[in-house]
C-alpha positions, 0 to 999 in steps of 0.5 A: 117135746114141743119146741125141742129142736131135733139134733139128727142131721138130715142127709141128702139122698146123694149122701145116703147113696154115698154112705151105702157105697162106702159100706159096700166097699168096706164090707168087700175089703173085709170079706177079702181079708177074712175069707182066706183066713177062714179058709185056712181055719176050715182047712186045718180041720179038714181031711187031707183028701178033702183038701186035695179034692176041693180048691176052696171051702169055708166049712169042711165036710168031715171034721178032723183033728189029725193035723193038730194031733200031729203037730202036738205029737210030732213036734215040740209045739207046746215047749215052743209056745211057752218059750215064745210067750216068755220071749214076748212077755219079757221082751215087751217089758224090756222094750217098754221100759227102755222106750218110755225112759228115753221118750220122756227126756226127749219130750221135754224141751228144757232137757239139755242134749235133747237135740243131740240125742234126737239126732242119734235116734234118727241116725239109728232109724235111717242107718241100721247096723246090718245083719253081719255086724249085729250077729258079730256083736251079739254072738261073738262080742256079747256071747249071747248065743243060745240065750233069750237075751240075744232076742231081747237086747238087739231090738231093745228100742224100736226108734219108730215106736219110741218116737210115737211115745215121745210125741204122745208125751209132748201132747200132755199139758205142761201145766200138769208137770208144773203143778206137780213140781210146785207140790214137790214132785221130782222127775221120777214121780212126774214120769210114773204118776202123771205121764205113764197113767195119761199115756195108756192108749199110746203105751198099749198100742206100742206094747202090741207092736213089740209083742207081735214083733217078738212073737213073729221073731223067726229070723233072729231066733234061727240065727241065735238059738240052736238049743232045741230046749229054747227054740220058739214056736216059729222054729218048731212049726218050721221044722214040722212043715219041713218034715211034712213036705218030705213026704212028697220027696221021699216016699220011703221015709220012716214016719214012726208011730204017727204014719203019714202026716196030713201035709196040707192040713198041717201047714194050715194048722201051723198058721192057726197055731202061730196066729191065734195067740196074738189075735187074742190080744187085740180085743183087750187093747182095741179101744186104745189102738186107734187113739194111741197111734194117731195122736202119737203120730201126728203131734211133732 
């Protein structure tokens, strides 16, 4: 329209060159990140002979599902996936309940004992108990060995994640809380109906942190879970990798009806199996991720 001032910002030639240079650097880093993972996916569908002959490829010459068939047949991967899903889902719910209910009073300046509790939080953050005392408490004191509670309770609250939620709560305007109190709302109503709905970015981001930590919980599962019916997928995959590695050490080992396993392809397939479920979560919470973490991190 005549007389309408264009809102497009004109960039100088130097700015345009600088922007192109930044795009090239970002694209290079993206390729450096993606190529190894694409190679692992391609290798999981390749034959053992191709993995031995070719050092690097992105598309296998001969498509093969032997590695995945071996994983599904030789190990209890499906049972491990089910247990890991239960551990991650229930564990994340417990983590979020404990973290939000602690973060809310710590975010209120009028809460008595706020400074003392915050000091205890910082002490726990800076001086963790250590592996041996934690094992003695969980296994001998609480008798939680071979129970999923041994994976849920020791990390019930991650102090770093709790502080992110607390800082996000502090950014919510105090006028909303005051208006709700005038209407007769108590702390529980304010927490459930105002703070939690307005904190979706932070809650989604922290939920992802907790879910990933539970999914990758290999060491705790190895220490506390010895019952095979309760082992998580990381332990099941570790046993498969160990068995396939034995082919190089003991050529006379009896592999049963499945024959010699494709060792390299199996290692890559286990990486894919352990990674893909968590990657599927990212698209659903990506829009919350940056906003939730950045706002919750910088407001003190």
